[in-house]
C-alpha positions as CSV (number, residue, x, y, z in Angstrom):
1,D,-12.9,15.7,7.8
2,E,-14.2,18.5,5.8
3,N,-12.7,21.1,8.3
4,L,-9.3,19.7,7.5
5,R,-9.4,19.7,3.7
6,D,-7.1,22.0,2.0
7,G,-7.0,21.4,-1.7
8,K,-4.5,24.3,-2.5
9,R,-2.0,22.9,0.0
10,A,-2.5,19.3,-1.1
11,V,-1.7,20.4,-4.7
12,A,1.5,22.2,-3.6
13,L,2.6,19.2,-1.7
14,G,1.7,16.9,-4.5
15,K,3.6,18.9,-7.0
16,Q,6.7,18.8,-4.9
17,A,6.4,14.9,-4.6
18,H,5.8,14.6,-8.3
19,D,8.8,16.8,-9.2
20,A,10.8,14.5,-7.0
21,D,9.6,11.4,-8.8
22,R,7.7,11.9,-12.1
23,T,7.3,8.1,-12.6
24,N,5.6,7.2,-9.4
25,A,1.9,6.3,-10.2
26,N,0.9,6.5,-6.4
27,V,2.1,10.2,-6.4
28,M,0.2,11.0,-9.7
29,D,-2.9,9.4,-8.3
30,T,-2.6,11.5,-5.2
31,L,-1.9,14.5,-6.9
32,A,-5.0,13.9,-9.2
33,A,-7.1,13.8,-6.0
34,A,-5.6,17.0,-4.9
35,Y,-6.3,18.7,-8.1
36,A,-9.9,17.5,-8.0
37,E,-10.2,18.7,-4.3
38,A,-8.9,22.2,-5.5
39,G,-11.6,22.3,-8.1
40,D,-9.0,21.9,-11.1
41,F,-10.7,18.9,-12.7
42,A,-8.9,19.2,-16.0
43,E,-5.5,18.7,-14.2
44,A,-7.1,15.9,-12.1
45,V,-8.2,14.0,-15.2
46,R,-4.8,14.5,-16.9
47,M,-2.9,13.4,-13.9
48,Q,-5.1,10.4,-13.4
49,E,-4.8,9.4,-16.9
50,Q,-1.0,9.3,-16.5
51,A,-1.2,7.3,-13.4
52,L,-3.3,4.8,-15.3
53,K,-0.6,4.3,-17.9
54,D,1.4,2.6,-15.1
55,G,1.0,-1.2,-15.1
56,N,0.1,-1.3,-11.5
57,F,-2.8,1.1,-12.0
58,A,-3.9,0.1,-15.4
59,N,-6.0,-2.8,-14.0
60,S,-7.3,-0.8,-10.9
61,Q,-10.9,-0.4,-11.1
62,S,-10.9,2.1,-8.3
63,A,-8.3,4.3,-10.1
64,R,-10.5,4.1,-13.3
65,D,-13.6,5.1,-10.9
66,R,-11.7,8.1,-9.6
67,L,-10.9,9.1,-13.2
68,E,-14.6,9.1,-13.9
69,L,-15.5,11.2,-10.8
70,Y,-13.0,13.8,-12.0
71,R,-14.5,13.8,-15.5
72,Q,-17.8,14.4,-13.9
73,K,-16.2,17.4,-11.8
74,Q,-16.4,15.5,-8.4
75,A,-13.7,15.2,-5.9
76,Y,-12.7,11.8,-4.5
77,R,-14.0,11.0,-1.0
78,Q,-12.3,8.0,0.4
79,P,-15.1,5.7,2.0
C-alpha cells in the first residue's frame, strides 16, 4: 500500500537488524529493498551485492532481478 510506505523508517529498522546480524543474507536483501525505497540506490546495490555472496542467494534469480532494479534506480514492489 503506497500510503504505508516509509523508506526512511524501513532503512532505520533494517540497519538495526543488520547491526544485530551482519551475516544474514535475508536481512541484507530486505535492507537493500529499504534503501531503494528511500531512494538510496547506491546503498541498495551495495547491500544486494553482499546478499548475493551468500550461497542461498547466489542462485536466486529473483534476488538478481532485484539487483538489476536497483541499478536502474527502481524500488522493488512485491507482486
